N, C-alpha and C positions, 0 to 999 in steps of 0.2 A: 919165564916167571918162576923164581925160586921161593920156597917157603922160608920164613925166618927160622934161624936155628932153634929157637924156643919152640916152634911148631912141629919140627921134623919128628916123624915117627910118634906123634901124639895119638895116633890111631891104633898103636900096637896092642894087639889083643882085643881089639874092638870087634864085636860080632856083627857082621854085615851081611844081610840077606838081599840079594837081587831077586826080584819078581818079574818075570816076563811072560808074555802071552803063551808061547810055546818054546820047545827047545830045538826048533828048526833054525838054521843059520840064516836069518835075515839082518837088515841093517842095524835094528835096535839090539838084537842079540849080539851081534859083532861088537857093537859099542860097549855093551855091558861086559862082555869078555875082555876087552882091552882094558876097561876101568878097573875090573877085578884083578887083573894081572898087575896093574899099577899099585892098587892098594896092598896086594900081598908083597910084591917085590920092594916097593919103596916105603911102605908103611907098616908092614908086618901085621896087617889086619887079618882077622879070621873070617873068611868069606865063603858063602855058600850061594848056589844059583838054583832057583825054583822056577818051574814052568807051570802055568794054569791050564794044562792040557793033559791028554792021556798018552801022547807019543813021545818017546825019547829019540830025538833026531841027532843031527851033527853035533849041536851044542853039548849034549851029554857026552859024546865021545871026546870032544875037545876038553872038557871039564875033566874026565877020567885021565886024559893023558897029562894034564896040568896039576893033577891032584887036588882039584876043587870039588868039594861035595856037592851034589845035585840031587833034586828030587822032583817028583811030578805031584801036582795037587790040582786035579781037574775041577774046573767050575763051569757049569753050563749057564753063562750069563743069559743067553739068548732064548732060554726056555720061557714059555707063557705061564708056567706054573710058579707063581710068586712064592709059594711056600718053599718049593725046591731051591729057588734062588736064596731065600733067607736061610735055609739049612746050610747051603754051601758056604755063605758068608759066616756063619756061626762056627762051622767046622774049620774054615780058615783062620778065623780068630783064635780058636783053641790050639790049633796046630802051631800057628805062630808063636803063640804064648809059650807053648811047651819048648819051642826052639830057643827061646830067650834071646831075641835079637836086641841089639842096641840101636841099630840103624836099618831102615828098610828103604831100599832104592827100587822103585817101580819104574816099568817101562811100557809104553803103549796104553791105549785107553782103558781096556778091561782091568789090567793089573793096576793102573792108576786109580781108577774109581773104586775098585774093590778094596785096595789097600788104604785108600783115603777114607773109606767109610769105617774101617775096623781097627786101624793101627793103634788107636790110643787104648784099646783093651788088650794089646799083646805084650805090654811091658817095654816096648821099644821107647827110646828117648827122641828119636828123630825119624821122620818119614819125608822122603823127597820125591816128588811127582816129576818124572822125566818126560817132557813133551817132545817128540821126535818129529812132528809134523805141524802144519799150520791148519789142522782141523779136518783132515780127509776122513776120519773115522769118529762117529758120534754115537752116544748111548741114550741121549735124551736130556733135555735141559735140567729137569728136575733133580735127577740123581747126580749129574755132573755138578750142579750147583752146591748140592749138600756135601759132596766129596770135596769140593774145591774149599768149602768153608772150614773144613777139618784138617786140612794139610798145611803145615807150617812153612814148607819151602817148595820152590818150583825151579827146575832146571830145564832149559830148552837149547837146542843146537842152533837156532837162528833167530833174527829179529822177527821174522814173520811168526814163529811159534810163540815169541814173547807177547806180540800183539794179539794173537788168538787168545792166549791165556788171560790177559787182562781185559781186552775189550769184548770178548765173546763169553768167556766162561767166569769172568768177574774175579780173577786172582788179584790180590793186592799187588801193584806194580813193585813196591819195595821188597817184596818176597820173591821176586823172579830174577834168576840169573841166567844170562846168555852165556853158555859154555860150549863152545864149538866142538865138533866131533874129534875124537882122537884118530890119528892117521898113523898106522904102523904096518908097513908091508912085511908080510911073511917071507921067509927065504923061499925063492922059486924052486919047484921040483923039477922043471925043465927050463932050458934056456930058448932064445928065440928061434935057433936052428931046430931044436928038438920039436918045439910046438908047430913050427911050419911044416916039418916033416910029417909029424903026426896028423895035421890037417890036410896034407897034400897040397900045400901052397908054395909056389916058387918064391924065391927070395926077393924078386922085384915086384911081386903082386902088392897092389895097395889093399890094405886091410883096415876097415873100420869095425868098431865093436861097441855094443851097448851091453853093459853088465847091469842087469836089473831083473828081478823076479817077474815072470808074466803074471800080471795082477791087474785088477780093474783100476788101480791108482797109477799105472804107467800108460804110455801111448805109443806101443810098438807099431800100431797101424799107420800112424803118420809117418814114422821112420821107414816103414816098408815102401809107402808110396814116394817118399823123398828119395829113397834109394833108386827106384824106378827112373825118376826124373834125373838124378845124378847119372845113371848108366846111359840115359839117352844123350847126355851132353859130355860124356867122358871120352876123350880122345887122347890116348897115351901110346900110340904107335904098338898096339897089340898087347899092352900091359893089362893084366887081368885086375878086376877089383871085386873083393868079396866082403859081405857084411856078416859079422858074427853076432848071433843073439845069445848071450849067456845068462843063465839064471833059473831058479826053480820054477816049476809050472804050478803056480797057485791057482791058476784057471787052466782049462784045457787049451793046448796050443793049436787045435785043429782049425779054428777060425782064422787064426793068423797064418797058418800054413796054406789054407785055402786061398786066403788073400795074396800070398806070395805066389801061388800057382796062377792065379788069375792075372797077376801083373808080370807073368812070365819072368820071374827072377831066377828060376832054375838053380844052378849051382852057384849063383851069385849071392846067395844068402844061405846060412847055416844055422839051424836051431840046435843049440849045444846042450841045453839043460843046465843043471847046476854044475859049476866047475869048482874044484877044490883048489886047484893052483891058479888062483887069480893073478898072483904076481907074475908067474911064468906066462900066463896068457898075455897080460899086458906088454911084457917084453917084445911079443910077436906082433904087435899092433901098431899101426901108424897114426891112428886117430881115434879118440874116444867120443861116443855120442851118447846123449841122454835126452830122450823124448819123453817129457812127463809134464803134466799140467800144473803140478804143485810139488814142491820139495822143501825140506828143511835145509840142511847142508848135506847133500847126498854122499854116501860113501864111495859109490862107484866113480863119481867125478873127482873126489879128493884122492882116491887111490890112483887114479889115472894121472892127476897132476903130480902126485908124489914120484911117479914113474918118469916124469918129465914128458908127458904126452900133451899135445894141444887137445882141447875139449870144445866141442860145439853142442848145442842143444836148444832146449825150449826157454824162452824168456819168462821167467817167473822170479819173484823176489828171492827165493832160496838159491837159485843158480847164480844170480846176480851177486848175492853175498858170498857165495862159494868162490867165484872167478875174481872178484874184487873190481876196483876201479878200472873201467875200460873193458870189462868183460863182457858187457852187453853187445859189444861189437860182434862177438861170435855167436849170438843167440837169435832165435827166431821166434815169431808170434806162435802162441799155442795153436796147434792144428794146421799150421801153414806149411805143407809138405814141399812146396816149390821153394820157399825161402830157406828151409832146412837143407834142401838139396843144393842150393847155391852156396850155403856155408861149407858144406861138405866139399863141393867142387872146388871152392876157393883154397881150402887146405890141401886137398889132394893135388892140386896143380902146382903148388909152391912149397917145395920141401924147406927152403929157407925160412919161410913164414912159419911152418910147423915147428921147426927147430927153435926159432925165437920164441914163440908162444909156449912151447913145452918147457924151455928153460926158466921163463918168467913164472910158470905155474909151479915148478919145483921150488923156486925160491920163495913163493908165497906160502907153500906148505911148511917150509922150514921156519919161516918167520911167524906165521899166524896159527898153524895147526900142529905144531909139534906135540907128541903125545904128553910130554911132561907139563905143557901149559895147561891143557884141559884137565889132566889128572890132578895137578896141583890146585886148580881152581875149585874142583869138586871136593878136595880134601879140606879146603879153607871153608867151603859151604857147610860141610858135615861138622867141622869143629865149631862153627858159629851156632849151628843148631844144638850141638851138645851142650854148649856153654849156657844156653838160655832154657834148656829143658827143665820140666818140672816132674816130679813123680807121677806116674800114671795111675788111674784108678784101678782097684782091684776087681771091680764088678765086671764079670765076663759077658754080660748080655749087651750086646751092641744096640742100644736105643738111639737111633740116628737123629739126634737133636729133636726128639719128641715125635718123629715122623716114622711110621711102620715101615720097614723095608718091604713089606708085602705089597705096598702101594707103588713100587718102581716099576 
């Protein structure tokens, strides 16, 4: 998708502030960074990255390397002290106003709601609520509805996310745009041989990998049980099989490690923690797996597809949308370890099938998820918002449509 010549670089000099939950490198943060690079490189926009937390993680490092200004602005949304929450929202309003944004792009539920409540008092012309899931995180119907009514535009990476915005949160359908994730693999730091040597894996070992932060929103436990079923039926004349679990520990890994011990998985599973060289790791993998009850369009599956890997996982609307027509053939019911094991076994036993599915996946990424497509779609949405915007009120006190924020 190409912008019309009259629209190219119309965001030059436009001040755009991304607001994310924290500056740790998760899926939403990765998408924000990719879009930020697109807006800087292709539109010459003036971009900043803000995190509503106290800790500067890998996103801050990446921003510094890319020359993108960043800052932390902690908000304690989950406090029971309503006055403290109101104070934080007021401080956010004043701080954003001093930063003089033209556009605010928020990601994840707390930034979406917080920015939705206050953006009209910041001097910004446009605020876009970026929905990255189909409702796994909630803050309460009352405050969500108030914020939704104040936001002019919504972007989501999946049809499931769009349905959640419209049917559950009450966003106007005509204001919701489905813009799929940007997919852009970073250059690898190590190749397949280097990674396998690093992991102590032979070249002929069958290696499956799930790249996903260990959190309550993923289902690593079902995958571990599936891997046990798979190993029980794996007969490849002495060929070893290893499952790699790569991702930040948002929850303690000890429960999953105990489950792996109870399942007698031993050296057949590796807990790797957060991996910086995702592209290199994927080059060393034979099959990508994503076990998760709910997804938007997951980065890990998209990046594996871009690498030309076959992908199996949990059958949910987001995964079906990601894999495309016929993709449900490689998905299993939520929580069904035996079915997931059969999907893994099918791919492990047939290298020709893996190659065919991987080739189809790469072509789908090139056709449907090229970074310029999603980047240009967001640019068009921002331009539409700027064209219809009106001057914002100068009153700095955020009276939330007559409702006191201390009641949230």
